[in-house]
C-alpha positions in Angstrom: -34.2 33.7 19.9 -31.3 31.9 18.2 -30.7 29.5 15.3 -30.7 26.7 17.9 -33.9 27.8 19.6 -36.0 29.5 17.0 -39.0 30.1 19.3 -36.7 31.7 22.0 -39.0 30.4 24.8 -37.1 27.4 26.3 -37.0 29.2 29.6 -40.8 29.6 29.8 -41.5 26.1 28.5 -39.2 23.3 29.7 -40.3 21.0 26.9 -38.5 23.5 24.5 -35.2 22.7 26.3 -35.2 19.1 25.0 -36.0 20.4 21.6 -33.1 22.8 21.8 -30.7 20.0 22.8 -32.1 17.9 19.9 -31.4 20.8 17.5 -27.8 21.0 18.7 -27.2 17.3 18.1 -28.9 17.5 14.7 -26.8 20.6 13.8 -23.6 18.9 14.9 -24.5 15.8 12.8 -25.2 18.1 9.8 -21.9 20.0 10.3 -19.8 16.9 10.5 -21.4 15.5 7.3 -20.9 18.8 5.5 -17.3 19.1 6.7 -16.5 15.6 5.6 -18.0 16.3 2.2 -16.1 19.5 1.5 -17.7 22.4 3.2 -14.4 23.5 4.5 -12.7 23.5 1.1 -12.9 26.3 -1.5 -14.7 23.9 -3.9 -17.5 23.5 -1.3 -20.2 20.8 -1.3 -22.5 19.7 -4.0 -26.2 20.4 -3.9 -26.8 16.7 -3.5 -24.6 16.6 -0.4 -26.4 19.7 1.0 -29.7 18.0 0.6 -28.4 14.7 2.0 -27.1 16.4 5.1 -30.3 18.3 5.5 -32.5 15.2 5.2 -30.3 12.8 7.2 -29.9 15.1 10.1 -33.4 16.5 9.8 -32.5 20.2 10.0 -33.9 23.2 8.1 -32.3 24.9 5.2 -31.6 27.9 7.5 -29.7 25.6 9.9 -27.7 24.2 7.0 -26.7 27.7 5.9 -25.7 28.5 9.5 -23.5 25.4 9.6 -21.9 26.3 6.3 -21.1 29.8 7.4 -19.7 28.5 10.7 -17.6 25.8 9.1 -16.1 28.3 6.6 -15.2 30.7 9.4 -13.8 27.8 11.4 -11.6 26.9 8.4 -10.4 30.5 8.0 -9.1 30.4 11.6 -6.9 27.5 10.7 -9.0 24.7 12.0 -9.3 21.4 10.1 -12.0 18.9 9.2 -10.5 16.5 11.8 -11.2 19.1 14.5 -15.0 18.8 13.8 -14.8 15.2 14.9 -14.1 16.0 18.5 -15.5 19.5 19.0 -19.2 19.9 19.5 -21.1 22.3 17.3 -21.6 24.9 20.2 -17.8 24.7 20.8 -17.2 25.3 17.1 -19.5 28.3 17.2 -17.8 29.6 20.3 -14.4 29.3 18.6 -15.5 31.2 15.5 -17.3 33.9 17.5 -14.2 34.5 19.6 -11.9 34.4 16.6 -9.7 31.7 18.2 -7.0 30.4 15.8 -6.1 26.7 15.9 -3.2 25.9 18.1 -0.2 24.1 16.6 -0.9 21.2 19.0 -4.4 20.5 20.1 -3.5 18.0 22.9 -4.9 20.4 25.5 -8.4 20.4 23.9 -8.8 16.8 22.9 -11.5 15.3 25.1 -10.8 12.1 27.1 -13.6 10.2 25.4 -11.8 10.9 22.1 -8.3 10.0 23.2 -9.3 6.5 24.4 -11.1 5.8 21.1 -8.0 6.4 18.8 -4.5 5.0 18.5 -1.5 7.1 19.3 -0.7 7.5 15.6 -4.3 8.7 14.9 -4.1 11.1 17.8 -0.8 12.5 16.5 -2.5 13.2 13.2 -5.4 14.9 14.9 -3.1 17.0 17.0 -1.2 18.2 14.0 -4.3 18.7 11.9 -3.3 16.3 9.2 -6.3 13.9 9.4 -8.1 13.7 6.1 
């Protein structure tokens, strides 16, 4: 049983697997919205932004709390809001669980789909962690 698979029975019931994948996508959407609205800053997000993220991504309050804790831990390891744009939520959780600090240059971890989508100047900003 996990936050992504509350029933914990996706192995016994294959239909639960698609639900689990849906939850990951919803949680990633909520995490991106929260990060962009200030969840990785000391000021945090407003209650209106919390509710908007919850409703727009269709996740529970418990999942929003999980995303907030994860994003704050991610920030404390030196990662930035821009890093949330190209890392999936499970990757962000893995980074925080392992305590991996942000490298000075993230060229090695930028996915191909992301690099073809952005200009060289934008990629330089993402690599340095200076994307707003």
